[in-house]
N, C-alpha and C positions, 0 to 999 in steps of 0.2 A: 099038524100044529100042536104045540106043547102048551099046556096050561100050568100055571104056578099058583097054588093057593097059599095065602098068608093068614095065619091065625094070630089074633091079638087077645090078650086077657089081662085085665087089671093093671094097666099102666099106672105107675105111681104118681105121675104128674111132676110138678116142679117143687124142689125143696130149696129153701134158702137158709143160710146160717150166717151169723155175724158174731164177732168177738171184739166188740168195740171197747177200747180202754176207758173211755169216759174222761172225766175232768179230775184234776188233782188240785186241792187247795192246801196251802201250807200257811202256818201262822208266822209270827215274827221270827226273824233269823238273827240271833245274837252271835256275832263272829268274834267275841272275846273282849269287847269293851275297850279296845285300844284307844288311848287318848292322845297319842303322839308324845312329844317331849314336854317335860315340865322342868323348868329351870328356875331355881331360886338364887338370887344374888343378894348378899347382905351389904353392909356398909363397905364402901370401897374408897380408895384413894388412887388417883391416876387413871390410866387408860384401862378399860375393861372390855373384853370381847366375850360374847356367848354364842355358841353354835349348837343348835338343837339337833343337827344331823339329818339323816334321811329316814322317813317313816314310810312303811309299806304294810298293807294289810290285805290278805287274800282269803276269800271264802269260796269254797267249791261245794255246789249242791248237786247231788245225783238223784233225780226224781223220775219215776216212770209210772205209766198207767197201762200196764200190760193187760190185754183183754183176755188172755187165756186161750182156750180152745173152743171153737164153734162147731157144733155137731148138728147135722141136718139128716132127715130121713124121708124118703119118698117111696116107702113100701107100697106095693099094690094092694095089700090086704088079702083076706081070704074070701072064699065063696064068689069069686069073680066069674063072669060069663065069658066064654070064648066064642068068637064068630069068625067065619071065613069070608074074606072079601075077594 
């Protein structure tokens, strides 16, 4: 019959790490103060037509909350005792 001995010394245990990004708060976003069309028509005689055209305004925001790098360590340490089971 063959016997196998196993020795254990200073198991580090469990290590957890996180790199949560958290929350991002931004203030007021001013996208240029676009007011659309302003049409002024003075004194007229006869038929008058006014067309303000088409107005469009686009604002793009790129916001991130990168957490970076999470580092964990489960070192066993020094001066650990070994035993055979």
